Backbone bond lengths (Angstrom), bond angles and torsions (degrees), N, CA, C in turn:
res aa  C-N    CA-C-N  psi(-1)  N-CA   C-N-CA  omega(-1)  CA-C   N-CA-C  phi
1 M - - - 1.458 - - 1.521 110.03 -
2 Q 1.332 117.14 135.01 1.447 122.33 179.53 1.524 110.30 -100.05
3 L 1.353 115.27 143.89 1.458 121.85 178.38 1.520 108.41 -111.46
4 W 1.320 116.04 126.97 1.455 121.42 179.60 1.533 109.33 -126.32
5 F 1.349 116.12 139.94 1.455 121.45 167.03 1.516 107.55 -93.49
6 T 1.329 116.74 127.86 1.457 121.59 -178.50 1.520 109.91 -127.33
7 E 1.321 115.50 127.48 1.464 122.10 178.39 1.519 109.13 -117.71
8 P 1.336 117.99 127.14 1.469 119.26 176.04 1.525 110.96 -73.40
9 H 1.318 116.53 128.45 1.463 120.70 174.81 1.527 111.54 -96.87
10 T 1.333 116.58 -31.27 1.462 122.97 169.24 1.532 106.29 -145.25
11 D 1.315 116.98 -175.12 1.464 120.14 176.50 1.523 111.78 -66.27
12 T 1.324 117.50 -19.62 1.463 120.64 -176.01 1.524 113.69 -123.95
13 V 1.342 117.32 5.07 1.465 121.43 179.63 1.527 109.02 -129.14
14 Q 1.334 115.79 132.10 1.454 121.35 176.15 1.525 109.72 -128.83
15 F 1.343 114.13 152.57 1.459 120.95 177.48 1.526 107.74 -118.53
16 S 1.332 116.91 127.95 1.468 120.49 -175.60 1.520 111.47 -126.88
17 I 1.319 114.54 142.81 1.469 122.48 174.27 1.521 108.07 -127.39
18 K 1.311 116.66 130.13 1.455 120.43 175.98 1.525 109.44 -70.64
19 V 1.316 115.66 129.48 1.465 122.32 -173.33 1.518 110.10 -107.00
20 D 1.330 114.98 135.38 1.459 119.68 173.78 1.521 110.48 -77.51
21 R 1.345 116.02 -47.49 1.461 120.28 178.16 1.524 109.75 -163.52
22 Q 1.311 116.09 158.91 1.457 122.14 172.66 1.515 107.65 -95.91
23 V 1.335 116.73 124.53 1.465 120.18 -174.39 1.524 112.97 -100.76
24 H 1.347 116.77 -16.13 1.469 118.17 179.39 1.517 109.57 -160.36
25 S 1.335 115.75 145.69 1.465 121.70 173.45 1.522 109.08 -155.85
26 E 1.335 116.31 135.02 1.461 120.64 175.22 1.526 109.20 -159.72
27 V 1.314 115.03 159.33 1.455 121.92 174.59 1.521 107.79 -116.51
28 T 1.334 116.22 120.29 1.463 121.11 -179.77 1.530 109.02 -97.32
29 D 1.320 116.00 -173.03 1.461 120.10 176.27 1.530 111.97 -68.19
30 F 1.344 116.69 -13.15 1.462 120.38 -173.40 1.528 113.94 -115.53
31 Q 1.344 117.18 -31.19 1.451 119.07 -170.49 1.522 110.98 -170.90
32 R 1.330 115.12 172.14 1.460 120.88 173.30 1.525 108.54 -95.64
33 I 1.328 116.37 133.24 1.461 122.91 179.68 1.523 108.49 -115.63
34 D 1.336 116.49 126.68 1.461 121.63 176.46 1.519 110.05 -131.48
35 V 1.322 115.28 143.48 1.462 121.59 172.70 1.520 107.59 -126.36
36 F 1.329 115.76 129.20 1.455 122.13 -179.39 1.522 110.43 -120.28
37 E 1.314 115.36 155.70 1.464 122.52 172.04 1.523 106.89 -108.08
38 S 1.334 116.53 125.86 1.461 119.88 -178.53 1.521 110.67 -121.95
39 F 1.315 115.32 163.04 1.463 121.02 -178.55 1.531 110.74 -77.38
40 E 1.322 116.97 -40.14 1.461 121.27 -171.96 1.522 113.32 -92.57
41 F 1.336 118.02 -36.24 1.461 121.69 -171.43 1.519 113.75 -113.63
42 G 1.321 118.62 8.61 1.450 120.62 -177.95 1.525 110.56 68.65
43 R 1.297 116.80 -153.67 1.463 119.47 177.48 1.523 110.42 -74.08
44 F 1.320 115.59 146.37 1.461 118.81 175.83 1.513 110.95 -142.68
45 L 1.342 113.64 151.57 1.466 123.37 -175.64 1.516 109.69 -108.09
46 T 1.345 116.39 132.99 1.460 120.45 172.29 1.526 109.23 -125.86
47 L 1.323 115.09 146.50 1.467 122.55 174.64 1.523 107.82 -121.82
48 D 1.328 115.60 122.75 1.465 121.20 -177.08 1.519 111.93 52.50
49 G 1.330 115.74 34.49 1.453 120.78 175.93 1.515 115.25 84.23
50 Y 1.331 117.95 5.38 1.467 121.47 -179.73 1.523 110.39 -111.37
51 M 1.317 115.55 136.68 1.454 122.33 -177.86 1.521 111.42 -63.83
52 M 1.332 116.11 127.39 1.457 121.54 175.05 1.528 111.58 -103.31
53 L 1.315 116.60 -47.25 1.459 119.83 178.46 1.514 110.21 -161.52
54 T 1.323 115.08 156.43 1.460 121.29 168.99 1.528 108.21 -126.20
55 E 1.309 115.77 153.58 1.462 119.21 178.10 1.524 111.65 -62.49
56 R 1.313 117.24 -27.34 1.461 121.33 -175.40 1.526 112.91 -72.49
57 D 1.340 117.86 -39.77 1.463 118.03 -173.09 1.530 114.65 -124.94
58 E 1.350 118.48 9.80 1.466 119.43 -177.69 1.523 113.34 -63.36
59 F 1.340 116.76 -25.58 1.464 119.65 -177.14 1.528 111.24 -62.13
60 I 1.314 117.57 -29.62 1.466 120.63 -179.24 1.524 110.01 -63.44
61 Y 1.302 115.65 -52.60 1.463 121.85 -179.04 1.523 110.83 -60.46
62 H 1.313 116.47 -52.14 1.463 119.64 -171.85 1.531 112.68 -69.84
63 E 1.311 118.08 -35.13 1.465 119.57 177.16 1.522 111.31 -68.87
64 M 1.332 116.76 -40.30 1.463 118.75 -174.79 1.522 113.50 -78.03
65 I 1.307 118.37 -27.05 1.467 119.00 177.27 1.532 111.41 -80.57
66 T 1.337 116.97 -17.80 1.466 121.10 -175.94 1.525 113.04 -103.31
67 H 1.328 117.73 -52.51 1.465 119.74 -170.98 1.525 113.33 -75.41
68 V 1.322 117.81 -24.95 1.474 118.99 177.66 1.532 110.89 -59.93
69 P 1.335 120.10 -54.29 1.475 117.38 178.31 1.526 113.25 -68.25
70 M 1.320 117.39 -33.03 1.462 119.69 -178.72 1.528 112.01 -67.26
71 A 1.323 117.18 -26.22 1.463 120.37 178.57 1.525 112.25 -82.82
72 V 1.326 116.55 -12.16 1.470 120.84 179.76 1.521 111.28 -98.15
73 H 1.324 117.53 -49.55 1.471 121.11 -176.23 1.528 109.49 -75.66
74 P 1.327 118.89 126.51 1.464 120.76 -175.23 1.521 115.56 -77.85
75 Q 1.349 118.11 -19.41 1.463 119.80 -174.60 1.520 110.94 -144.63
76 V 1.310 116.81 76.12 1.464 120.58 176.74 1.524 108.80 -87.25
77 R 1.305 116.06 117.97 1.458 121.51 179.67 1.539 111.60 -115.36
78 R 1.326 116.96 -40.63 1.471 120.84 -178.82 1.527 109.08 -123.08
79 V 1.325 114.16 131.19 1.461 121.17 -175.73 1.524 109.28 -126.50
80 L 1.325 115.98 137.60 1.459 122.55 170.41 1.526 107.90 -110.79
81 V 1.328 116.07 126.08 1.461 121.41 177.12 1.520 107.51 -116.75
82 I 1.323 116.48 123.09 1.457 121.77 -179.93 1.525 108.29 -110.81
83 G 1.322 115.81 123.40 1.456 121.00 -170.29 1.516 108.86 89.22
84 A 1.340 116.32 -140.72 1.466 121.33 173.30 1.516 113.03 61.99
85 G 1.340 117.17 32.63 1.455 119.81 -179.73 1.505 114.81 -66.70
86 D 1.334 117.56 -11.35 1.470 120.17 177.91 1.514 112.23 -79.69
87 G 1.324 118.33 -15.65 1.459 121.41 176.21 1.508 115.72 92.23
88 G 1.333 119.07 -6.13 1.458 120.81 -175.86 1.516 113.84 -64.12
89 V 1.328 117.51 -40.30 1.460 120.31 177.26 1.524 110.47 -66.35
90 L 1.332 117.07 -41.52 1.469 119.96 177.22 1.521 111.17 -61.24
91 R 1.318 116.58 -38.95 1.473 120.38 178.05 1.525 110.88 -56.86
92 E 1.326 116.62 -44.05 1.461 119.94 -178.90 1.524 111.66 -74.33
93 L 1.326 118.10 -40.01 1.463 120.60 178.65 1.517 112.11 -64.18
94 S 1.324 116.69 -34.17 1.464 120.47 -177.02 1.525 112.36 -64.29
95 R 1.322 117.78 -11.07 1.461 121.90 179.46 1.529 112.37 -81.28
96 Y 1.338 116.57 -3.55 1.466 121.37 -178.42 1.527 109.69 -108.03
97 P 1.326 118.09 104.20 1.473 120.38 -174.86 1.523 113.78 -67.36
98 E 1.335 118.46 -22.29 1.472 119.78 -177.02 1.524 112.85 -74.88
99 I 1.329 118.11 -16.97 1.460 120.19 177.39 1.530 108.63 -66.97
100 E 1.321 116.23 130.58 1.462 121.18 -176.47 1.525 112.51 -98.63
101 R 1.321 117.59 -32.76 1.455 120.06 -176.77 1.531 109.87 -150.23
102 I 1.337 115.57 138.81 1.456 122.14 175.30 1.523 107.56 -127.00
103 D 1.322 116.60 118.06 1.462 121.51 174.89 1.525 108.30 -97.47
104 L 1.324 116.47 118.81 1.465 121.79 179.07 1.523 108.84 -104.97
105 V 1.341 116.43 121.00 1.461 122.03 178.69 1.522 108.04 -112.90
106 E 1.315 116.23 111.97 1.472 123.01 -178.65 1.526 107.74 -130.45
107 I 1.323 116.68 125.08 1.457 119.93 -174.09 1.523 112.59 -69.28
108 D 1.328 118.04 -27.82 1.461 121.67 -173.20 1.530 110.12 -120.50
109 E 1.321 115.96 102.79 1.473 120.39 -177.98 1.518 112.31 -60.41
110 R 1.317 117.53 -27.65 1.461 120.07 -178.67 1.525 112.33 -65.80
111 V 1.326 118.21 -27.23 1.460 119.67 176.21 1.528 110.07 -60.73
112 V 1.326 115.73 -44.48 1.465 120.49 178.75 1.525 110.54 -62.10
113 E 1.324 117.01 -46.77 1.461 120.51 -176.64 1.532 111.67 -65.54
114 V 1.321 116.46 -40.64 1.468 120.27 179.48 1.525 110.62 -65.31
115 C 1.337 116.83 -42.52 1.460 119.98 -179.65 1.524 111.60 -67.47
116 K 1.327 117.04 -35.77 1.466 119.57 175.51 1.528 110.98 -59.50
117 E 1.316 116.07 -38.41 1.460 120.35 -175.40 1.525 112.72 -81.40
118 Y 1.329 117.30 -38.41 1.462 119.39 -169.08 1.529 114.34 -114.19
119 L 1.323 118.31 -14.15 1.463 120.63 -177.67 1.526 110.53 -129.49
120 P 1.322 117.61 62.65 1.466 120.68 -175.99 1.528 113.40 -64.80
121 Q 1.317 118.18 -17.60 1.463 120.86 179.02 1.524 111.87 -64.40
122 T 1.335 116.06 -36.49 1.467 119.40 178.52 1.522 112.36 -97.96
123 A 1.306 117.93 -31.67 1.471 121.73 -173.05 1.520 111.12 -83.86
124 V 1.337 115.69 60.16 1.464 119.46 -176.92 1.529 112.88 -114.43
125 G 1.334 117.48 -4.82 1.458 119.19 -177.00 1.504 114.50 -99.97
126 F 1.337 117.14 -3.04 1.465 119.88 -173.83 1.528 113.26 -68.82
127 E 1.313 117.76 -24.07 1.458 120.66 -177.45 1.523 113.09 -87.40
128 D 1.327 117.39 -4.79 1.462 120.93 179.22 1.535 108.83 -61.88
129 P 1.328 118.55 125.48 1.475 120.19 -176.77 1.519 113.57 -65.05
130 R 1.310 117.89 -14.42 1.465 120.65 178.68 1.525 112.30 -78.88
131 V 1.343 117.12 -10.48 1.457 121.55 -175.94 1.528 110.24 -89.23
132 H 1.328 116.27 129.99 1.463 123.13 176.46 1.518 107.96 -120.50
133 F 1.335 116.94 127.67 1.455 122.77 -172.64 1.529 111.77 -96.30
134 Y 1.321 114.66 138.29 1.465 121.76 173.68 1.527 107.12 -134.85
135 F 1.320 116.31 107.72 1.463 119.98 -177.89 1.530 108.17 -93.84
136 E 1.314 114.15 85.70 1.456 121.31 -177.26 1.521 109.46 -158.77
137 D 1.312 115.38 179.13 1.458 122.31 -177.91 1.531 109.80 -73.00
138 G 1.330 116.72 122.35 1.456 120.69 -179.70 1.516 113.09 -62.25
139 L 1.329 117.38 -33.37 1.463 121.38 178.15 1.523 110.54 -59.70
140 K 1.326 116.97 -42.14 1.466 120.80 -179.89 1.531 111.08 -75.96
141 F 1.326 117.07 -39.80 1.461 120.72 -177.01 1.522 111.64 -58.98
142 V 1.317 116.57 -41.50 1.462 119.71 -171.58 1.526 112.74 -79.05
143 R 1.320 117.93 -2.98 1.470 120.24 177.46 1.526 112.64 -70.11
144 A 1.323 117.20 -28.16 1.468 120.49 -171.05 1.527 115.22 -85.59
145 P 1.331 120.66 -48.53 1.476 119.82 -171.47 1.529 112.68 -68.33
146 E 1.315 115.59 145.84 1.462 122.47 176.40 1.522 109.50 -131.13
147 E 1.316 116.03 120.57 1.468 123.99 178.50 1.528 111.90 50.47
148 V 1.321 115.01 50.46 1.467 121.21 -177.50 1.521 112.17 -104.16
149 Y 1.328 117.69 -37.66 1.466 121.05 -167.42 1.528 112.72 -107.49
150 D 1.329 114.45 144.28 1.465 121.31 171.80 1.529 110.86 -83.33
151 L 1.328 116.33 -30.10 1.462 121.42 -175.99 1.522 109.39 -145.16
152 I 1.327 115.40 134.67 1.464 121.94 171.11 1.519 107.83 -121.10
153 I 1.330 116.31 125.66 1.464 121.98 176.58 1.522 107.60 -112.20
154 V 1.324 115.52 118.99 1.459 121.05 -179.61 1.528 107.80 -103.15
155 D 1.317 115.06 95.34 1.469 122.07 -179.73 1.528 107.29 -100.03
156 S 1.315 115.49 70.99 1.455 120.74 -171.85 1.519 111.85 -94.13
157 T 1.326 115.15 163.22 1.451 120.34 168.29 1.526 108.33 -75.20
158 D 1.320 117.74 -175.29 1.462 121.65 -178.90 1.533 110.65 -67.00
159 P 1.357 117.25 163.79 1.479 119.82 -172.92 1.521 115.11 -77.26
160 F 1.319 115.46 54.63 1.462 121.39 170.74 1.520 107.01 -154.63
161 G 1.323 117.68 163.45 1.463 120.57 -177.48 1.516 110.86 66.11
162 P 1.350 118.09 -142.39 1.465 121.18 -175.87 1.518 114.14 -60.28
163 G 1.341 117.61 -23.88 1.459 120.03 -176.89 1.508 115.19 -92.62
164 E 1.318 118.44 -0.03 1.456 121.51 -171.80 1.526 112.87 -60.96
165 G 1.331 116.60 -41.05 1.460 120.05 -177.03 1.510 114.20 -67.85
166 L 1.341 117.27 -14.17 1.462 120.95 -177.67 1.527 112.40 -86.11
167 F 1.319 116.71 11.20 1.462 121.55 177.76 1.534 111.39 -123.20
168 T 1.329 117.15 19.65 1.454 120.77 -175.44 1.529 111.32 -99.43
169 K 1.336 114.96 160.55 1.459 120.49 177.10 1.524 110.76 -62.48
170 E 1.337 116.75 -37.87 1.465 120.51 177.91 1.524 110.79 -59.41
171 F 1.329 116.40 -45.00 1.463 120.43 -177.76 1.525 111.28 -62.53
172 Y 1.327 116.90 -49.24 1.461 119.42 -178.15 1.525 111.26 -65.82
173 G 1.337 117.22 -35.70 1.457 119.73 176.00 1.516 112.26 -63.75
174 N 1.325 116.74 -38.45 1.462 120.08 177.53 1.522 111.91 -70.63
175 C 1.330 117.11 -33.70 1.470 119.61 174.37 1.523 109.90 -62.67
176 F 1.323 116.97 -42.67 1.470 120.74 177.01 1.522 110.00 -56.62
177 K 1.317 116.53 -46.50 1.471 121.96 -179.08 1.528 111.61 -64.43
178 A 1.323 116.96 -34.38 1.467 121.09 -176.73 1.517 113.04 -77.00
179 L 1.325 117.10 -15.78 1.459 121.22 -178.90 1.526 111.66 -86.45
180 K 1.323 114.85 148.73 1.459 120.03 172.36 1.532 109.95 -68.57
181 A 1.315 116.28 176.15 1.466 121.23 -172.87 1.526 112.99 -61.36
182 D 1.325 117.87 -23.10 1.467 120.75 178.24 1.532 111.17 -117.45
183 G 1.329 116.53 26.54 1.456 120.64 -174.72 1.519 113.73 -74.11
184 I 1.344 113.77 159.89 1.460 122.44 179.53 1.525 108.90 -126.07
185 M 1.328 116.08 140.56 1.459 122.24 169.19 1.516 109.12 -120.01
186 V 1.335 116.50 133.04 1.460 120.55 170.10 1.522 108.10 -121.90
187 N 1.324 115.75 147.66 1.463 119.81 -178.83 1.519 109.94 -145.70
188 Q 1.338 116.07 152.60 1.463 118.28 170.90 1.518 106.59 -72.37
189 H 1.332 115.75 133.50 1.459 121.74 -162.44 1.532 112.66 -118.89
190 E 1.334 116.84 15.18 1.463 121.83 177.92 1.537 111.85 71.41
191 S 1.319 115.25 -176.45 1.464 122.26 -178.82 1.524 110.24 -104.08
192 P 1.339 117.81 147.48 1.463 119.70 178.03 1.524 113.35 -94.50
193 F 1.327 118.14 2.64 1.467 119.47 -164.64 1.523 113.47 -86.68
194 Y 1.329 117.63 -60.57 1.458 119.82 -179.98 1.529 109.84 -79.07
195 P 1.338 117.94 144.38 1.476 120.48 -171.73 1.525 115.32 -55.21
196 D 1.335 118.70 -44.73 1.467 119.52 -179.47 1.525 111.15 -64.92
197 D 1.334 116.60 -41.58 1.464 120.34 177.69 1.527 110.94 -64.61
198 A 1.324 116.00 -39.78 1.464 120.30 -179.17 1.522 110.96 -63.72
199 R 1.332 117.09 -39.14 1.465 119.67 178.41 1.529 111.37 -66.13
200 A 1.332 116.94 -39.37 1.466 120.01 176.43 1.524 110.59 -63.45
201 M 1.326 116.41 -39.69 1.460 121.17 177.83 1.528 110.51 -63.09
202 Q 1.337 116.75 -43.15 1.458 120.07 -179.78 1.529 111.77 -64.19
203 R 1.330 116.38 -40.95 1.471 119.40 178.88 1.519 111.02 -60.55
204 A 1.331 115.95 -45.10 1.465 119.45 179.31 1.527 110.66 -62.99
205 H 1.321 116.90 -44.87 1.463 119.78 -177.75 1.525 111.59 -63.62
206 K 1.320 116.69 -41.28 1.463 120.40 179.36 1.521 110.88 -59.11
207 R 1.324 116.74 -43.16 1.463 120.66 -178.15 1.521 111.74 -69.88
208 I 1.322 117.42 -34.33 1.465 120.43 178.07 1.524 110.33 -69.98
209 V 1.331 116.62 -43.02 1.463 120.87 179.02 1.525 111.29 -59.65
210 E 1.320 116.30 -34.09 1.463 120.44 179.73 1.526 112.49 -69.57
211 S 1.331 117.14 -19.60 1.463 120.82 -175.19 1.526 113.81 -105.19
212 F 1.347 117.79 -31.42 1.461 120.75 -170.37 1.528 112.07 -113.01
213 D 1.327 115.43 147.97 1.458 121.79 178.09 1.527 111.61 -69.72
214 H 1.311 115.98 -40.00 1.461 120.63 -179.76 1.529 108.06 -120.97
215 A 1.311 116.72 118.78 1.469 121.18 179.61 1.522 108.62 -136.23
216 R 1.317 116.16 116.09 1.457 121.81 179.87 1.531 108.58 -129.01
217 V 1.306 115.47 164.38 1.463 121.80 -179.86 1.521 108.58 -126.43
218 Y 1.331 116.80 140.46 1.465 120.41 175.95 1.517 110.05 -131.69
219 Q 1.325 116.00 161.14 1.458 121.28 -168.64 1.524 112.29 -121.80
220 V 1.337 114.15 154.16 1.459 122.17 174.57 1.529 108.54 -141.78
221 H 1.308 114.14 165.63 1.466 119.89 174.86 1.519 107.87 -111.91
222 I 1.341 116.04 115.29 1.462 122.11 179.85 1.527 107.56 -123.71
223 P 1.323 118.63 106.37 1.468 121.40 -169.84 1.520 115.68 -55.13
224 T 1.340 118.20 -34.46 1.464 119.35 -172.88 1.532 113.49 -95.01
225 Y 1.319 118.26 3.25 1.460 121.21 176.01 1.527 109.55 -94.38
226 P 1.334 118.12 154.86 1.464 120.50 -176.02 1.531 113.56 -49.23
227 S 1.301 116.23 121.42 1.472 127.37 -178.19 1.521 113.10 72.93
228 G 1.321 118.58 -13.78 1.458 121.45 -176.76 1.515 113.78 80.96
229 H 1.321 118.00 -13.02 1.467 122.87 -178.19 1.521 107.88 -101.76
230 W 1.324 116.67 111.42 1.460 121.29 -172.63 1.519 110.32 -124.49
231 L 1.336 115.29 152.33 1.455 120.98 -178.24 1.525 111.43 -121.75
232 F 1.325 114.83 151.68 1.454 122.94 168.04 1.526 108.34 -123.19
233 G 1.321 116.00 153.15 1.451 120.47 175.39 1.522 110.58 -105.89
234 F 1.321 116.50 141.22 1.465 123.67 176.02 1.522 106.83 -122.38
235 A 1.325 117.09 117.06 1.459 121.48 -179.21 1.523 109.13 -129.86
236 S 1.319 115.88 137.41 1.459 119.35 -175.77 1.527 111.02 -148.33
237 K 1.311 114.48 153.29 1.463 120.31 173.34 1.525 111.54 -80.94
238 K 1.331 117.69 -18.25 1.461 120.26 -171.81 1.525 113.66 -138.22
239 Y 1.339 117.99 -46.02 1.458 120.50 -165.98 1.528 113.29 -90.51
240 H 1.317 114.81 142.29 1.462 122.16 170.05 1.526 107.50 -91.83
241 P 1.325 119.19 134.56 1.472 120.06 -171.59 1.523 115.04 -68.14
242 V 1.319 117.72 -20.98 1.466 120.41 179.46 1.525 110.96 -106.63
243 K 1.324 117.40 -48.01 1.464 120.63 -177.73 1.525 111.61 -64.25
244 D 1.330 117.40 -31.82 1.463 120.89 -177.56 1.526 113.18 -99.70
245 L 1.335 116.96 8.57 1.461 120.08 173.68 1.530 109.50 -66.54
246 D 1.316 117.10 126.80 1.464 122.37 175.29 1.527 107.26 -104.91
247 A 1.321 115.35 84.19 1.465 120.43 -174.31 1.524 111.99 -64.29
248 D 1.315 117.06 -40.06 1.464 119.70 -178.95 1.525 110.58 -63.21
249 R 1.319 115.99 -42.88 1.465 119.45 -179.70 1.525 110.73 -63.10
250 W 1.337 116.59 -45.46 1.465 118.86 -178.66 1.526 110.92 -67.46
251 N 1.319 117.57 -43.83 1.462 120.25 -178.33 1.528 112.08 -64.61
252 A 1.324 116.88 -29.06 1.464 120.19 178.92 1.530 111.59 -66.41
253 R 1.335 117.99 -17.38 1.462 120.43 177.45 1.528 111.67 -67.45
254 G 1.314 116.77 -28.21 1.460 120.44 -179.29 1.520 113.82 71.75
255 L 1.326 117.49 26.58 1.465 120.28 179.37 1.530 109.73 -74.31
256 A 1.302 116.08 128.13 1.459 120.99 179.35 1.521 109.27 -88.37
257 C 1.333 116.09 116.03 1.459 121.64 177.61 1.525 109.44 -119.03
258 R 1.301 115.44 152.65 1.461 120.62 179.01 1.527 111.94 -91.78
259 Y 1.309 118.30 -22.09 1.461 121.92 -179.45 1.529 112.16 -121.82
260 Y 1.316 116.90 -53.40 1.461 120.74 -172.95 1.520 112.06 -71.12
261 N 1.331 115.15 137.85 1.452 122.88 162.44 1.528 107.24 -150.83
262 T 1.310 117.51 166.64 1.460 119.74 -171.72 1.531 112.87 -73.21
263 N 1.331 118.39 -24.82 1.462 119.16 172.97 1.528 110.28 -69.14
264 L 1.340 115.41 -43.78 1.461 120.24 176.66 1.525 110.57 -62.77
265 H 1.316 116.50 -37.09 1.467 121.54 176.89 1.529 109.94 -51.08
266 K 1.319 116.18 -52.99 1.464 120.40 -179.03 1.524 111.16 -64.33
267 G 1.316 116.06 -44.78 1.455 119.84 -176.85 1.511 113.92 -65.91
268 S 1.334 117.41 -29.44 1.468 120.37 -175.53 1.520 112.52 -67.93
269 F 1.338 117.14 -18.11 1.461 120.46 178.65 1.534 112.83 -88.08
270 Y 1.336 116.98 -4.61 1.460 120.89 175.27 1.523 107.67 -93.63
271 L 1.321 115.90 107.28 1.454 121.89 -166.51 1.528 111.78 -101.22
272 P 1.338 116.25 154.25 1.470 119.75 173.37 1.532 110.82 -60.00
273 N 1.314 115.44 154.41 1.465 119.73 -176.95 1.521 112.74 -58.90
274 Y 1.338 116.66 -39.30 1.462 117.75 -176.83 1.531 111.54 -66.16
275 V 1.327 116.83 -32.70 1.467 120.23 177.04 1.530 109.77 -72.68
276 Q 1.322 116.32 -43.10 1.452 119.65 178.80 1.527 111.42 -59.72
277 T 1.315 116.25 -38.16 1.465 120.52 178.27 1.526 111.05 -64.39
278 L 1.329 116.97 -43.03 1.453 120.38 177.25 1.529 112.02 -59.99
279 L 1.308 116.19 -41.41 1.463 120.23 -178.95 1.527 111.28 -70.04
280 E 1.315 116.44 -43.77 1.464 120.26 -178.31 1.526 111.56 -63.21
281 A 1.316 116.57 -28.35 1.464 120.84 -179.00 1.520 112.52 -63.97
282 V 1.342 117.27 -25.59 1.464 120.02 -179.65 1.530 112.87 -110.21
283 E 1.315 116.77 -0.41 1.475 120.49 178.88 1.519 111.51 -87.97
284 E 1.303 117.73 -17.24 1.469 121.43 -174.15 1.528 110.94 -72.70
């Protein structure tokens, strides 16, 4: 008998991975957490039946959500990370010695504990002494701080269930308030390909544009995410993601990445026409 993990991408499209074995399963107060071992993608994490990461391609997501803003902002000292309970964003942030403090807000502490036990490839930043944990709702947490953070990374789940509040106008407005005068926010921005995903992406973009002076979108290819075509949002009070990129400064760090580089950084903001049309429809 063969075991397959299958995730619906639309009512008529499914994505399946052949599974060697299931290594963990539990239901918390917030969601169902599963970890599987697969032949092609190594171990992978799902929440409520939706793919969060695989060992094979997680580096794409985590490098692009982290290094893009870090290569633009010249002085990141305080970072707020919302979500990211798998540790991949912390792993990438920990490579920057100038960062003084990282506040991690994750609603479900069990995600962190499960990833520590079963996904050591990503869960390597939790021991960094600069990391401070807050196991609570990110929507509520971000209401309080004012001009505290240089960078906010919103590594949220999709806009339903525990992650739904992280796609609201209130949330993005509070992120704006929590950032310093030259702060940057990046967020996972959904896929533009399938119609339901595209509408969710447009809603998020519209709300970000209403709050931030500079709001741009960039793209990546992540094989295990719906359609493989994924977007991130870059929003800032001051910096343009391409014009203010300091490639020489970032390259002088000598950070070895498997996906990100500064040429790709620039290119990722040049979007296909169909995506640009979707974005322009809600920017007017």
